[in-house]
C-alpha positions in Angstrom: -26.9 21.5 -37.7 -24.6 22.2 -34.7 -23.7 25.6 -36.1 -27.3 26.4 -36.5 -28.0 25.7 -32.9 -25.0 27.7 -31.8 -26.3 30.7 -33.7 -29.9 30.1 -32.5 -29.0 29.8 -28.8 -26.6 32.7 -29.0 -29.3 34.9 -30.5 -31.9 33.8 -27.9 -29.3 34.4 -25.1 -28.5 37.9 -26.3 -32.2 38.8 -26.8 -33.2 37.5 -23.4 -30.3 39.4 -21.7 -31.6 42.6 -23.5 -35.2 41.9 -22.4 -34.3 41.2 -18.8 -32.0 44.2 -18.5 -34.4 46.7 -20.3 -37.4 45.4 -18.3 -35.5 45.6 -15.0 -34.5 49.3 -15.7 -38.1 50.0 -16.5 -39.9 48.1 -13.7 -39.0 46.6 -10.3 -40.3 43.1 -10.1 -40.2 43.1 -6.3 -42.3 46.3 -6.0 -45.0 44.8 -8.3 -44.9 41.2 -7.0 -48.2 41.4 -5.2 -50.0 42.9 -8.2 -48.5 40.4 -10.6 -49.2 37.4 -8.3 -52.9 38.4 -8.5 -53.0 37.9 -12.3 -54.1 34.3 -13.1 -52.0 34.2 -16.3 -49.0 35.3 -14.3 -49.4 32.4 -11.9 -49.9 30.0 -14.8 -46.8 31.4 -16.5 -44.8 30.8 -13.3 -46.0 27.2 -13.0 -45.2 26.7 -16.6 -41.7 28.1 -16.1 -40.9 25.9 -13.1 -42.2 22.8 -15.0 -39.8 23.6 -17.8 -37.0 24.1 -15.2 -37.7 20.6 -13.9 -37.5 19.1 -17.4 -34.3 20.9 -18.3 -32.7 20.2 -14.9 -33.5 16.5 -15.3 -31.3 16.5 -18.4 -28.6 18.5 -16.8 -28.6 16.2 -13.7 -28.1 13.3 -16.1 -25.3 15.1 -18.0 -23.3 16.4 -15.0 -21.5 14.1 -12.6 -20.7 16.7 -9.9 -23.4 17.4 -7.3 -22.0 20.9 -6.9 -22.5 21.6 -10.7 -26.0 20.1 -10.5 -27.0 22.4 -7.7 -25.3 25.4 -9.3 -27.2 24.8 -12.6 -30.5 24.3 -10.7 -30.0 27.7 -8.9 -29.1 29.3 -12.2 -32.1 27.9 -14.0 -34.5 29.1 -11.2 -32.9 32.5 -11.1 -32.1 33.2 -14.7 -34.5 31.0 -16.7 -33.7 30.9 -20.4 -30.5 32.8 -19.9 -29.1 29.9 -17.9 -30.6 27.2 -20.2 -29.2 28.9 -23.4 -25.8 29.3 -21.6 -25.8 25.6 -20.7 -26.7 24.6 -24.2 -24.0 26.8 -25.7 -21.4 25.3 -23.3 -22.4 21.8 -24.4 -22.4 22.7 -28.1 -18.9 24.2 -27.9 -17.6 21.2 -26.0 -18.5 18.8 -28.9 -15.6 17.5 -30.9 -15.6 18.0 -34.7 -16.6 14.4 -35.3 -19.5 14.4 -32.7 -23.1 15.0 -33.5 -26.3 16.0 -31.7 -26.6 12.4 -30.5 -23.5 12.9 -28.3 -24.8 16.3 -27.2 -27.9 14.7 -25.7 -26.5 11.4 -24.6 -22.9 11.8 -23.5 -22.3 12.6 -19.8 -19.7 15.2 -18.9 
């Protein structure tokens, strides 16, 4: 199961990097911000995104002991979204020892 999640999150990470880079080359977010902010679904999507950041960050805040790491991951989640969350999950998955399961992934503090 852990190998499946490593492959899954690696795939999502690569795809999201591709999407962000290709979209950035095609369109400047800052030039279109006023237009995008006027679209109701865009506002709903941003609220949804930040609600998910709060949920993921709550787990990260539990896992990490260092306040500096907590703040760093919060900034990365806000700025990079799923790129940061996939990276964090992959780090946690690769830190697991051979005899550890998903239970340790979610419950063990770093």
